[in-house]
C-alpha positions as CSV (number, residue, x, y, z in Angstrom):
1,M,-12.2,140.9,-224.9
2,F,-12.9,137.2,-225.1
3,D,-10.9,136.6,-221.9
4,R,-13.0,139.2,-220.1
5,L,-16.2,137.6,-221.3
6,I,-15.1,134.2,-220.0
7,D,-14.2,135.8,-216.7
8,Y,-17.5,137.4,-216.4
9,L,-19.4,134.2,-217.2
10,D,-17.3,132.3,-214.7
11,S,-18.1,135.0,-212.0
12,V,-21.8,134.5,-212.7
13,R,-21.4,130.6,-212.5
14,A,-19.6,131.1,-209.1
15,R,-22.8,132.9,-207.8
16,D,-25.5,130.8,-209.4
17,P,-25.5,127.0,-209.1
18,A,-28.3,126.6,-211.8
19,P,-26.3,126.9,-215.1
20,R,-24.6,123.8,-216.4
21,S,-22.4,125.7,-218.9
22,R,-21.2,129.1,-220.0
23,W,-23.5,128.8,-223.0
24,E,-26.5,128.7,-220.7
25,I,-25.4,131.7,-218.9
26,L,-25.2,133.6,-222.2
27,L,-29.1,133.3,-222.4
28,Y,-29.6,135.1,-219.1
29,P,-31.5,138.3,-219.5
30,G,-29.2,140.0,-217.0
31,V,-26.2,139.2,-219.1
32,W,-27.9,140.7,-222.3
33,A,-29.1,143.7,-220.3
34,L,-25.6,144.4,-219.1
35,G,-24.2,144.0,-222.7
36,F,-26.8,146.4,-224.0
37,H,-26.1,148.9,-221.2
38,R,-22.3,148.9,-222.1
39,I,-23.3,150.1,-225.5
40,A,-25.9,152.6,-224.3
41,H,-23.5,154.0,-221.7
42,W,-20.8,154.5,-224.3
43,L,-23.3,156.5,-226.4
44,F,-24.4,158.4,-223.4
45,E,-20.9,159.5,-222.5
46,A,-20.4,160.5,-226.2
47,R,-23.6,162.7,-225.7
48,M,-25.5,160.7,-228.2
49,Y,-28.4,160.6,-225.8
50,F,-31.2,159.7,-228.2
51,L,-29.3,156.7,-229.6
52,A,-28.4,155.7,-226.0
53,R,-32.1,155.8,-225.2
54,V,-33.0,153.7,-228.3
55,V,-30.5,151.0,-227.1
56,N,-32.0,151.3,-223.6
57,H,-35.5,150.7,-224.9
58,I,-34.5,147.7,-227.0
59,S,-32.8,146.2,-224.0
60,R,-35.9,146.7,-221.8
61,L,-38.1,145.2,-224.5
62,L,-36.0,142.1,-224.8
63,T,-34.9,141.6,-221.1
64,A,-37.6,143.3,-218.9
65,I,-34.6,145.1,-217.2
66,D,-34.5,148.9,-217.4
67,I,-31.0,150.4,-216.8
68,H,-30.6,154.0,-217.6
69,P,-27.8,154.7,-220.0
70,G,-26.2,157.1,-217.5
71,A,-25.8,154.6,-214.7
72,T,-22.2,153.6,-214.0
73,I,-21.6,149.8,-213.5
74,G,-18.4,148.1,-212.6
75,K,-17.1,144.6,-213.4
76,N,-18.9,141.3,-213.0
77,F,-22.4,142.9,-212.4
78,F,-25.0,140.1,-212.1
79,I,-28.8,140.5,-212.2
80,D,-30.4,137.2,-211.4
81,H,-33.7,136.8,-213.4
82,G,-34.5,140.4,-214.1
83,F,-37.4,142.9,-213.7
84,T,-35.0,145.4,-212.3
85,V,-34.8,149.3,-212.6
86,I,-31.6,151.3,-212.2
87,G,-31.7,155.0,-212.3
88,E,-29.5,157.4,-214.2
89,T,-27.1,158.5,-211.4
90,A,-26.8,155.1,-209.8
91,E,-23.2,153.8,-209.3
92,I,-22.5,150.2,-209.0
93,G,-19.1,148.7,-208.0
94,D,-17.5,145.4,-208.9
95,N,-18.9,141.9,-208.2
96,V,-22.4,143.2,-207.3
97,T,-25.3,140.8,-207.3
98,I,-29.0,141.9,-207.6
99,Y,-31.9,139.6,-207.5
100,Q,-35.2,140.0,-209.3
101,C,-37.6,143.1,-208.9
102,V,-35.1,145.5,-207.4
103,T,-35.3,149.2,-207.8
104,L,-32.3,151.6,-207.5
105,G,-34.5,154.7,-207.5
106,G,-34.2,158.4,-207.0
107,T,-35.7,160.9,-204.5
108,N,-38.7,163.0,-205.5
109,P,-38.4,162.6,-209.3
110,A,-41.5,164.8,-209.6
111,N,-39.6,168.0,-208.8
112,G,-37.5,167.8,-212.0
113,K,-34.2,168.5,-210.3
114,G,-31.1,166.7,-211.5
115,G,-27.9,165.9,-209.6
116,K,-27.0,162.8,-207.7
117,R,-30.3,161.3,-206.7
118,H,-29.8,157.5,-207.0
119,P,-27.9,155.1,-204.7
120,T,-24.3,154.0,-204.8
121,L,-23.5,150.3,-204.3
122,K,-19.9,149.5,-203.4
123,D,-18.1,146.3,-204.3
124,N,-19.4,142.9,-203.5
125,V,-22.8,144.1,-202.5
126,I,-25.8,141.7,-202.6
127,I,-29.4,143.0,-202.9
128,G,-32.3,140.6,-202.3
129,S,-35.4,140.3,-204.4
130,G,-38.0,143.1,-204.2
131,A,-35.6,145.5,-202.4
132,Q,-36.1,149.3,-203.0
133,I,-32.9,151.3,-202.5
134,I,-34.0,154.9,-202.6
135,G,-32.0,158.2,-202.9
136,P,-28.3,159.1,-203.0
137,I,-27.4,156.7,-200.2
138,V,-24.3,154.4,-200.0
139,V,-24.5,150.7,-199.5
140,G,-21.1,149.8,-198.2
141,E,-18.8,147.1,-199.4
142,R,-19.9,143.5,-198.8
143,A,-23.2,144.7,-197.3
144,R,-26.4,142.6,-197.9
145,V,-29.9,144.0,-198.2
146,G,-32.6,141.4,-197.6
147,A,-35.7,140.8,-199.8
148,N,-38.4,143.5,-199.8
149,A,-36.4,145.9,-197.8
150,V,-37.0,149.6,-198.3
151,V,-33.8,151.5,-197.6
152,T,-33.4,155.2,-197.4
153,D,-30.4,155.5,-195.2
154,D,-26.7,154.5,-195.7
155,V,-26.0,150.8,-195.1
156,P,-22.6,150.2,-193.3
157,A,-20.0,148.1,-194.9
158,G,-20.5,144.4,-194.1
159,A,-24.0,144.9,-192.7
160,T,-26.8,142.6,-193.2
161,M,-30.1,144.6,-193.5
162,I,-33.8,143.7,-193.7
163,G,-36.8,146.0,-194.4
164,L,-39.5,146.8,-191.9
165,K,-43.0,145.7,-192.5
166,A,-44.5,149.1,-192.9
167,R,-43.9,149.7,-196.7
168,S,-46.7,152.3,-197.2
169,T,-44.0,154.9,-196.6
170,L,-40.3,154.8,-197.1
171,V,-38.6,153.6,-193.9
172,P,-35.0,152.9,-193.1
173,A,-33.9,149.3,-192.9
174,E,-33.1,147.7,-189.6
175,E,-30.1,145.6,-188.8
176,W,-30.9,141.8,-188.9
177,L,-28.7,139.3,-187.1
178,R,-29.9,136.1,-188.8
179,E,-28.5,134.6,-192.0
180,F,-29.1,136.6,-195.1
181,I,-32.1,135.4,-197.2
182,P,-32.1,136.8,-200.7
183,Y,-35.6,135.5,-201.8
184,G,-37.9,136.3,-198.9
185,T,-38.1,137.7,-195.5
186,P,-38.1,135.3,-192.6
187,C,-41.2,135.2,-190.3
188,D,-40.7,136.7,-186.8
189,D,-43.3,135.0,-184.6
190,P,-42.4,132.2,-184.0
191,P,-38.9,132.3,-185.5
192,C,-38.2,130.1,-188.5
193,D,-35.4,128.0,-186.9
194,E,-35.1,124.9,-184.7
195,Q,-36.3,126.8,-181.7
196,G,-39.4,128.0,-183.6
197,A,-40.1,124.4,-184.7
198,R,-39.8,123.2,-181.1
199,T,-42.2,126.0,-180.0
200,N,-44.8,124.7,-182.7
201,R,-44.5,121.1,-181.6
202,D,-44.9,122.2,-178.0
203,C,-48.1,124.1,-178.8
204,V,-49.5,121.1,-180.7
205,E,-48.6,118.8,-177.9
206,K,-50.3,121.1,-175.4
207,L,-53.5,121.3,-177.5
208,E,-53.6,117.4,-177.7
209,A,-53.2,117.1,-174.0
210,E,-56.1,119.6,-173.4
211,M,-58.4,117.7,-175.8
212,A,-57.5,114.4,-174.1
213,A,-58.4,115.9,-170.7
214,M,-61.7,117.2,-172.0
215,R,-62.5,113.8,-173.4
216,E,-61.8,112.2,-170.0
217,E,-64.1,114.8,-168.3
218,M,-66.9,114.1,-170.7
219,A,-66.6,110.4,-170.1
220,V,-66.9,110.9,-166.3
221,M,-69.9,113.1,-166.8
222,K,-71.6,110.6,-169.0
223,A,-70.9,107.9,-166.4
224,L,-72.5,109.9,-163.6
225,L,-75.6,110.7,-165.8
226,A,-76.0,107.0,-166.5
227,E,-75.8,106.1,-162.8
228,R,-78.5,108.6,-162.0
229,G,-80.7,107.2,-164.7
230,G,-80.4,110.2,-167.0
231,A,-79.0,110.6,-170.4
232,A,-76.8,113.1,-172.0
233,P,-78.7,115.6,-174.2
234,S,-78.2,114.9,-177.8
235,P,-78.2,117.8,-180.3
236,E,-81.2,118.3,-182.5
237,P,-80.9,117.1,-186.0
238,V,-80.1,119.7,-188.5
239,Q,-82.7,119.9,-191.3
240,L,-81.0,120.4,-194.6
241,R,-82.8,122.0,-197.6
242,K,-82.0,122.1,-201.2
243,S,-80.5,125.2,-202.8
244,G,-83.2,127.5,-204.2
245,T,-86.0,126.4,-201.9
246,S,-87.7,128.7,-199.5
247,D,-87.9,128.1,-195.7
């Protein structure tokens, strides 16, 4: 048992560069939530549902992570930070990483029907922060779901997905060809890369050139007016009044 705990802590350290020691990892809320869930799941399988729920509520109170006692979770499961909800029929494989504020939710919970209604995450899946994985779908091995994605269709193995902007309704995720970003969705106009940076610089240089040309034209117009004995009209001074006074 001690060896398995050491292996688990080392697996977390391999995915998170922040901790300086295993002792620090033991303070992570995701580690505590997983430990409580192991107890709650054992009670759930023994049909001691009320006691399983008690352990679940204690875990949620202490960690801000809500894992239903019926959820099935494999080895080396890591929740980074927390604020995650995992439903009853969710199935999670080995070496899965979930960032904060993720929901593994069910379809139409208002109809009161049971059965498989939560997603299945295969081995080595990574779910970005704020993602909503809804329904009895399958996220294939080594797939990655980007931050804030709303996924209602199966994700192929090895795919990298990102959510669409329209989140008022549940929409399928679209395939994304850029590097996976777990904490936020990249901007799309202009792209957040070297090409996009060059585009921004080009726009600024263009505006500066236009302003320089306008200054030159104004200087020429002032010179012509001076030659003809006229003067460029000056704007009327603006009369400021104190706050609370009438016009």
